[in-house]
C-alpha positions in Angstrom: 51.9 -47.7 131.8 54.8 -45.6 131.6 58.3 -45.4 130.0 59.2 -44.9 126.4 58.3 -48.2 124.9 54.9 -48.7 127.0 54.1 -45.1 126.5 54.0 -45.5 122.7 51.9 -48.8 123.0 49.4 -46.7 125.4 49.2 -43.9 122.8 48.6 -46.4 120.0 45.8 -48.0 122.0 44.2 -44.8 122.8 44.3 -43.7 119.1 42.1 -46.7 118.1 38.5 -46.0 117.7 36.7 -45.9 120.9 33.5 -44.8 122.7 33.1 -43.0 126.0 31.2 -44.3 129.0 28.4 -41.7 128.6 27.7 -42.8 124.9 27.3 -46.4 126.0 25.1 -45.4 128.8 22.8 -43.1 126.4 22.5 -46.1 124.1 21.3 -48.4 126.7 24.4 -50.1 127.4 26.6 -50.7 130.4 30.2 -49.2 130.2 31.0 -51.3 133.5 29.6 -54.5 132.2 32.0 -57.5 133.2 34.2 -58.4 130.2 34.7 -55.2 128.5 38.0 -53.6 128.1 38.1 -50.1 129.8 40.9 -47.9 129.2 41.4 -44.5 130.9 42.5 -41.6 128.5 43.8 -38.4 129.0 42.4 -36.6 132.2 41.0 -40.1 133.2 38.3 -40.2 130.6 36.9 -43.7 130.2 37.3 -45.2 126.7 36.0 -48.4 125.6 37.6 -49.7 122.4 34.9 -49.8 119.8 35.8 -53.0 118.3 34.0 -54.8 121.3 30.7 -53.9 120.0 29.1 -55.6 117.1 26.0 -53.2 117.0 25.7 -50.1 118.8 26.6 -50.9 122.4 26.0 -54.8 122.1 29.3 -56.5 122.9 30.4 -59.3 120.7 30.1 -62.7 122.8 33.6 -63.6 121.6 35.0 -60.5 122.9 33.6 -61.2 126.3 34.9 -64.7 126.2 38.5 -63.7 125.1 38.5 -60.8 127.6 37.7 -63.2 130.3 40.7 -65.4 129.2 43.0 -62.5 129.0 41.8 -61.1 132.3 40.7 -57.5 131.0 39.5 -56.7 134.3 42.9 -56.6 135.8 44.8 -55.9 132.6 42.8 -53.9 130.1 45.9 -52.6 128.5 47.4 -56.0 127.9 44.0 -57.3 126.6 43.5 -54.2 124.2 47.1 -54.8 122.9 46.4 -58.4 122.1 43.2 -57.6 120.2 44.8 -54.7 118.2 48.3 -56.3 117.5 49.6 -58.6 114.7 49.2 -62.3 116.0 51.6 -64.7 114.4 49.3 -67.7 115.2 46.3 -65.9 113.6 48.2 -64.2 110.8 46.5 -60.9 111.5 45.2 -58.6 114.3 42.8 -60.6 116.3 40.1 -57.7 115.9 40.1 -58.4 112.2 38.5 -61.8 112.7 35.5 -60.5 114.6 32.3 -61.4 112.8 33.9 -63.6 110.4 33.9 -67.6 110.4 37.4 -67.3 111.9 36.3 -65.7 115.0 35.9 -68.9 116.7 39.7 -69.4 116.9 40.1 -66.2 119.1 39.3 -67.9 122.3 41.4 -70.9 121.6 44.4 -68.8 120.6 43.9 -66.6 123.7 43.7 -69.6 126.0 46.8 -71.1 124.4 48.6 -67.8 125.0 47.5 -67.9 128.9 48.1 -71.6 129.5 51.6 -71.2 128.0 52.6 -68.9 130.7 
């Protein structure tokens, strides 16, 4: 991501709470597990947005499902932006619905977005 607009988006996403790969490894998790958003910060440091994990390094199943739909493996910045930006269909940032009864709406909303392309 480069340029004035994308640079600002990148900075906003990197400012969100995150854990580094070593922290995930020390806690017994796998920072390279399929379905996780992995962003490279300054100096190429691996950052995994913290919202992906329900407890410690255990990823939310909903996050893994949505990240697959959003193709986070090939577009981690786009997937992170979807999670952390206001969504008109959901009426809030998708990340705010994790762990609530409404989190079942997340995968359907992501599918609708992708299928509408």
